[in-house]
N, C-alpha and C positions, 0 to 999 in steps of 0.2 A: 460555591456550594460544595465542590469537591474537597476544599480545605476543611470544611465543617464536618463532613460525613465520613471521609475515607482516610485511613492511614496512608503514610507516604508510599509504602510498597504497592498498595492497590492503585493509588493515583498514578504511579509510574507505569504500571501495567496498562492502564487505560490511556496513556498518552500515545499520540500517533507515532508510529514507528518508521515512517518513511515519508516521502515527499509531500510537500504542499504543492504538487504539480497541478498546474492548470487553475484550480480554484482554491484548494485548501489542502492542508496536511499539517502535521505538527512542526513547530519550529525546532529543528535539530541543529545545534551549533557545534563549532569545533574547527580544528585545523584541517587542512587538506594538502594533498600533494598534487599541485597543478603542474602540468607540463609547461615549459617555458614558452612554447609557441604552439599554434598561432595565438596572438594576443586576444583576438575576439573570442576564442574558445575558453581562454583562461577564466573569464568571468563565470562560465557555466559550471566550473568545478568548485566554486567556493562553498564551504560549509557555512551556511548562514540561513537565518529565517527566510522563508520564501513568501513572496507576496501572493495573495490569493488569485490575482489576475495573471500570475506567471504562466506563460504558455508551455514551459518545459514539462514534458510528460515522462521523461526517463530519469530514474534515480539509481545510482550505483552505490551500494553500501559495502564498505570494506575498511581496511586498515592502511595507514600510510606505510609505504614501502613494500606492501604485499605485491608480489610479481604478477599474480593472476589478476588482481584488481587493476593494476597498471595496464596490463594488456587489454582488458576489456575497455578501460577508459580510452586507450589508443584507438580501438576499433571505432568507437562512437565518434571520436575526433576525426579520424580519417574519412568516415562516412558523412561528415558534416551534420551530425545529429546532436543538437544541444542536450546536455544532461547535467544532473547534479551529482556530485560525489560527496558522500556523507561518511564521516569518520566514526566508526563504531567504538573506538577507544573512549570517545566522549559520551557514548550512549550504551553502557554495558547492559542495562535492562532491555534496551531495544535489541541488542545482539542476541540475548537469551531468548526473547520472545520470537524474533524472526526465525531463529534456528528451530524453535519448538513448532512453529506454524508450518514451516517449509519442510522440516525433516532433514535439512542440509546443515551440517555442522561447520563448514568452512566457507568464508567469503570467496569471491564477491557474490552479493545478492542483487540481482538486477530486477527492478520493478518498472513496468511500463503501464502507464495509465492506472496505477494502483494495483496491478496484478503481477504476481511473481512469475518471472519467465525463466529463471534458472541462473546459471553462472557463465563462466567462460566457454564451456563446451556448447551450451545452448546458443549463446550469442554468435559463436563461430559457425555453428550449424545453420542458423538463420541467415547469416551473411553469405555463406556458401550457396544457399538455395536462392539467393537474391530476394529474400522476403523480409529482411530486417526492417526496411522502411515501411513495408506493409503493416508489420506489427506496430511500429511506432505511430503510424497513421490511425491505428485502431480498427483497421478493416479486417476483422477476424473472419468474416464470411468469405473473404477472397483468398484465404490461405490454402496452400496445398495440404494434402493429407499428412505429408512428412512434417511440415511446419506445425501442424496441429498436434502431431505426436510429440514433437519437441516441447511444445508448450503445455502438453497434457490437457488439451482442450477436450474434455469429455462431456461437458455440459455448459451451455451458455445461459445467462440470467438476464432478466429484464431489469432495467434501472428504475422502473416506475415506482413511485412512492404511494402505492395503494396499500391499504392495511393488509390485504392478503399477501402481496409480494414482500412486504416488510417482514411479516411473520415467517414466510418461507425462507427468506435469505438469512435472517438472524438465526433461525434454527439450523441452517447449513454452516454456520460458523462465520458468516460475513460480518463486517463491521460497517455501521452507518455513521458517518461523521456529520454531526449536526452543529453547524457553526463551529465553535471551538471545543466541543466535547464529543466523545465517541459513545455510541450506543451499541452494545453487543449482548449476546446471550451465551451463558455457559451451562450446557446441559448437565444434569446430574442423574443419579440412579432412579429408576422407577418413575421417570417423567419429571423428576424434580430438577432444580437448577437455579441459577441466579441471572437476573436481568440487570444490566447497568444502563441507566438513563439519567441524563442531566447531572452527571457526576456522582450519583448515589446508587447503591444496589436496590433492586426491587424484587419482589417475589416472582417466581416463574409464572404463576397463574395470572399475573398482571400483563403478560405479553400482548394479548389481544387488545387490552385497553390502551396500552402504551402505543401499539402500532396504529390504532385508530386515531389517537391524539397526534402522532407524528404526521399521519396522512392529512389530517385536517389542518394542521399548522402549515404544511407544505402547500396545500391547495390555497390557503389564505395568503401565501407569500410572506409568512412570518419567520421563515428560517431558510438557510442555505444548507443543502444536504448533498452528500456524495457517498457512494458505496466504495468501500476499501477492503483490501485484503481478501480477495476471492481466493479460496483454497486452491492449491495447485491440482489436487485430486478431489473432485466433488464427492460428497457423501451420498 
């Protein structure tokens, strides 16, 4: 459907920009700079399509040979935390959109469970606090105030796929991955905007209708859905 309705540039924007950690994400391929040891960790650094059942929840976006990206990768390796390392040279559109969403122009970009946590400084800070593993485990409620400040956790969101929650989060700029396609909302002036659903643009005033349809499909077990790209600073 995307091939039919959208030009390549729009389709590229809609493709997933980071991990298919845990259940899903886009297949981002390319080279990687994996450290030679330990061998068991080497497999976690490969730039390759990720299986939807993959339990890895940490993804490091960067460039081969980038010193800061290498240092972040070394931290996760030393801490025994499995991760994926993605080569942004092979994903220029992803690099531009990640920079636009995060407001950070230079890699590495570290995502944990679909949420942007920062780069080298933030990872080092969480490690120094002894809370890096807590973040990886997804226990945000158990974080200290300092760790929450590092992660800019100003607001938490429910993952429930109710129509009301879908509308709320899409309007906040979050992305809902539905099977192999992303659904998101781009606000415009005077309440206008564009909604993207099932690979095609929809009118902004169809948001409530689409949200109700997604909620019904989810309740019926007709799709697999996961929230992605929670903004670092909530609107």
